[in-house]
N, C-alpha and C positions, 0 to 999 in steps of 0.2 A: 504493500500500500504506500502511496505517496505521502511524504511528510510536508509537502508544500502547503502554504497557507492560502495561496491565491492561484487562480487560473492565470495562464499567460496569454495575452491578446494575440501573440504570434505563435502560439503552440499548435499542436496537431489537431485539436478539436475545432470544428467549424461551428461557431455560435451565431445566433441570429443578430445580436448586438455585438458589433465587431471591435469597438474601441474602448472597452473598459474591462478591468479585471473583476473576477468574482471570488468572494470568500470560499474557501474549501470547506465543505460541510463535514461535521463530525458525527452528529446524531440529532434526532428530534424526538420530542415527547410532548403529548398534549397540544398546547397552543404555542409551544416554543421550539425554536431551532437553534442549534449550537454549532459554531464553526470551530475549526481546529486551533484557533487562538484562545478558545474558551469563551468567546463573546456569545451572549444570548440575544436572540431576536424574537420578539412577539410577532406571530404570524397573523397580521391583521387583515389579510386578504386571501389566505389559503393559496398563495401563489397567484394564479389567475382564477381564483374562486373555485378551486378544485378539491380542497380539503374539507370534508364534511364532518367526520367523526374524530378528527384529531390525528396527530402523528403517533407512531409507535404503538398502535393497538394490537396487543398480542393475539386477540381473537381473529383479526383479519389475517395476520401473518401465519398463524397456525392453520387456518382454513386453506390458505394458498399452498402451504407446505404439504398438507395432507393430499391435496389434489395433485400437486406436482409429483409427489412420490408415487402416487397411484398411476397417473398418466398425465403428463404435462401437455401433450399435444396429440390430438387425433383429427384427421380431416373430417369436417362435418358432413361432407357428401356421403361418407362411408359409415361413420360412427357418431354416436352421441355419448354424453355422460349424464349420469343422474343429476348432478349438480346444475347442469344447464336447464334441465326440465324443471327442477325444483325452484330455481331462481325465476324462471319465466312465470311460474304459477304464483310465486310470492309477489312479483312485480305487478301482475295482473290484479292483485287485491288492492293496490293503492293508486293505480292510474285512472284518470277520468275517461277511460275508453271501455265500452262494454265488450265483454267476451274477448279481452285483449290477447293478442299474440305478438311475440317480440322476436325481432331479428337482431342479433348481436354483432357488433363490429368493434373497432379499436379506438375511435376518437370521435369528437364532435363533428369535425369536417366530414368524416366517412359516413356518419349516420345521416347528416343532412344530404349528402350526395345520394345515399341510398333512398332517402325519402322522396327526393325528386323523381328518381326512377320508379319508385313505388306508385306515386301519384299518376305518372304517365301510364304505367301498366294497368292500374285499376281502371283508368278511363278506356284503355284499349279493350280490356275484358268486358266492359259495359257496351262495347260497340261504338265508342267515341274515339276512334283512332286519330282524328284530326286534332285532338286536344294535346298540346305539348308545352304551352307556355305556363310558367309559374310566376305569378305577380308577386312582387316583394315591395319593401319600403326603402326610401332614401335614408341614408345615414344608418343603415342596419349593418349587422355583421353576422354571417352564418358559417364562416370557415375559410380555410386557405386553399382548398382544391379549386380547380377552374370552374367546376359546376357550382360549388358553394359560393364562389365569388361572383358568379353570374347573377345570383339572387341576393347579393350583398350590396351595400351602398357606401362603404368606407372608401372615399376617394383615394386616399393615400395608398391603400392596399390594392385597389383595382387598376389604377392608372397605368402601371408598367405592363399590364397584361390585356389591355382593352382589345387589341387585335386578335387575341386568343379566346376571348370569352363569347359565349352565346348570350348576348346581353338581353335580359328580360325586362319587362315593363316595371317601373318603380312608381310608387305613389308616396305622397307626403307622410311623414312619420308623426305620431303623436308626441308632442313635446311641450307640455303645459307651461314651462318656464319661459319659453320664447314664442310659442304660437298658441294663442288663447283658443282652446277647443270650442268655446261658446260662439266664436265668430265664424266657425267653419265646421261643418259636419265631416270630419275626416274619414269616417267609415264610408260615407257615400262616394268618396273618391275611388274606392274599390269598384263599386257598381259602374261608375262612369268609365273606368278603364276596361272592365270586362266588356261593356257594350262597344267601346271604341275598337277593341281588337277582335271582337266577336266571341260570344260564349262558346261557340263550337271549337275555338282554338285554345281555350284556357283550361288547363288541367288543375291548377291549384293556386293557393295563396299562402305564403310563408311569412311568419313574423314571430318575434319574441313576445310573450305576454306582457312583460315589463322589460324595457330596453336594457341591454347589458353594457358592454364596454364602449359602444359607440356614443350612447347618450347618457350613460350613468344612472341607472335606476329610475328612468323617466316612465311613469305609469300613465296610461290613457285615462280619459274620463269614464265614469261608470257605465255609460250607455254604449261605449265603443265596441267592446267585444260581443255583446248580444246582437248588435246590428251587423257586425261582420259575419257572425254565424248565420244570420237571416239571409244576408246577401249570397253567401256561399251556397246555402240550400236552394235558394231561388234559381240560381244559374248552374247548378250541378258542379260547382267548383269545390275541390277538396281543401279543407282547412288544415294546414300543417303548422303545428305549434312547436317552436324551437325552445325547448327547456334545457338546453345544454348547460346554461349558467344558472337559471332560476329554479331548476327542479330539485327534488329530494330535500325539501324543507327549507331551502334557502330564504324564502320570503315569508316564512311563518305559516305556510300551507304546504302540503306535499308538493304541489305544482303551482307555478305562478298563475296559470289560467284558472285555478280553483277559486281565486278571489272574485271571479265573475261567474262562476258556476256554468261555464261553457264547455261542451265536449268537443274536442278536436276529432278530425278523421284520422290524422296521423300525428303522433307525438314523438319527438326525438329528445334524447338526453344523453349526457356524458359527464365529464368533470366529476362532480360529487357522487355520481352513481356508484363508483367504486372507491370513492374517497381519496383518490390520488395514488392508491397502492399499486395499481396496474392500469395501463391504457384500456379503457372499456367504454362502450356506449350501446344504446339500444334504439331501434326503430320500433314503435308500437302502433299497431292498428287493430281494427276489429276483425274478428274471425270471419265475418261475412265477406270482407274485402279480400282476405287471403283465399277464401273459397272461390270467389269470383275468378281470381287469377288461375287457380288450380283447374277450374272447370273450363275456362275459355282458352287459356294459354299453356296450360300444362305445368309450367314452373315459373318461379320468379327469376327473371333474367338479371341477376346480380350476384355478387359473391365476394369472397376475400379469403386469402390463405388463413388468416387468423380470426375469421368469423366464428361465432359460437364457441369461443375459447373457454375450455373448462376451468383453467386457473383464474381467468378473468371473472367467470361466473361465480366461482367460489369466493373471490374477494367481494364482489358486488352483493352476494347473498349475506355475507357476514356484516357488511356495512348496513344493509337494509335492516337486519335484525337488531343491530346496535341502535339505529335510529328509532325503531319501534320500542325496544325494551327500555331505553333511557329517555324516551319522550322528547327527542331532540327537535322534532317539528314544533312541539308545544313550547320548548325552550326558546326557539327562535322567535316565536310569536310573543312570548312573555318579555324577551329582552329587546324587542324592536322599539317599544316606547322608551325603554331605559337608554338605549343608544341614541335615540332621537333627542332626548333631553340633554344628554351629555354633549352631543354635538352642537346643539343650539346654545347651551351655556358657554361653550368654548368659542364658537365662531359666529353667532348670529349678529354680533355688533362689529365684526371685522369689515372694514370698508371694501375689501376685495373678494369677499366670499359672497357670491351672488345668490346661490341657492344651496339648500341642504335638503336632500330628498332620499326616500327609500322606504322599504318595508322589511320587517323581520330582521335578519342579519345581512341585509344587502343595502348599503347606503353610499351616497356620493356627495362630494362637494364640487360645485362648479365655481370657477374663479373668473372675475371680470374686472376690467379697469374702472368701470363706472356702474354702480348699482342701479342708477336711474335709467341709463340708456342700454345697459347690459352689454356694452362693448367688450369683446374679449381682448385678452392680451395678444400681442403678435406671436405667431407660431415660432418666429425666430428666437424668442426668449427661452423656449423649451421649459416653460414654467412647471408643468406637471412632472416632467422627468426630474427636474431639479429638486422638487419637493420629495419625490420618491427617493432620490439618492440621499438627501439630507435625513429623511426618516430612517433609512437603512443605517446610516452612520450612528444614529441614536438608538438603534436596536429595535426598529419597527419596520415590518414589511407591509407595504400598501401597493395597490395596483394603480397604474396611471393610464390616462388616455388623452389624446389630443385630436381636435377637429370637430367637436360637438356642435359648434356654432354654425359653421358653414362648410364643413368637410376638411378644412385646413386649420383654422383658428378655433380656439376654445379648449380650455384645460380642465380636466377632471381628475380627482383622486377618488378611487373606489375602495370601499371596505367590504369585506366578506369573510370574517374570521370563521374558524371551525365552529360548528354548532354546539360544541361542548363548552364554549367560553363562559366565564362567570361575570357577574357584575363588577367585581373588583378588577378583573382583567380588562374589561371594557373601559373602565376608568383609566387604567394604565395606558391603554391604546390611545385614547383621546388626548391624554396629557402629552404623550410623546408626539402625536401628530400636530398638536397645537405648537409645540416648540419648533418643529420643522417648518410649518406653514408661516409662522410669524417671522422667523429668521429669513427664509427665502424671499418672502414678499417684501420685507424691508430692503433687501438687496436689490430686488427687481424694481422697486419704486425709485431707488436712487439711479438705476440704469436708465429708466424711462425718462426721468427728469433731466438727466445729463445728455439725452438724445442718443444713447448708445443702442437703443432698439432699432431694428431696421424692418 
């Protein structure tokens, strides 16, 4: 094992962020991560909101080890494992999909890609072979594969690949902080777009129930999702709900869409579904839709070497049982108002904190130059990244995002700690975050006044 304390920017590993070193991890337990220098970090975001039941859970590790010892990998075309069947049955008990059946893959991007193909094939099985479009929302994010990016709206991620994408129609996103939903019925934009492109061409509509990294916990108005469901039913369009980030108790309900009591046709989830212990994700749909494909097409035209992975299913089942047995969905719901109060006490009066929003254990701060006009800071300042880095120096992990205002400008810090976090740990989280925010914003204020921002 290496005794190095940091990664090397010019080393043999190809990282996404190329110009900074990373502390070398030693171990992690509960809501804390420790590096090889002995420094402790409070995991305030579960990495990219992937840690649900906490780090170092022996129950999850032991379940994975048992399955790996028995059979780590078998090809799902030839074999199955009891744990895969057991997990699918357990997941069916908590998803808002009747008679649910699940197809398992290895990541959020993969399950979104699979859901797009599923929507297409369900329409084909129904005799609607012309339906291929999947409408999505601007400033959304659904994954890094080309198919998932085709139904995403993150400008910075899409731009380099525009010539390679099958670009799908985008409609305006719900964003109460910047776009007052009372002035525009955003759900009706879906109907207008379906009619503009022709219902005979539209297979589905995909969206996060509460916006994730692109808009930072921005929730639509109460009548939005019921109206979306109504429109989809009216025109035979499948409703695909992306719960990769918001699912498995994150928002104080099992699923983000549960806040509106709306049933999707297809639900996808990853991240917290296996608690970060192994790459794993699920595409969930109703039995009748799977049966339609079986009857009309024979098989589902999709797959993956590591689909229906037994070790992944073992980890996910252990995570699901911990969430149930320890009441972690209820804990997220109970702590949501606590975290809200902590954040408001710390930041409500700060002149550059424009909005504090969230539900359960998913919250975001949006930063602006002017609270009246909501003008964002210039992207060139890299404000959110700098806050993230300063927080890390102080022993706090948060998630950052840029581009919420217009696709390029607009800075967010997102919080999504493990669902096992306590009130005392939340107070520690907010205190550390306040230190980082106050320090960085004071520096940025000086830079802007000196005309150093471009």
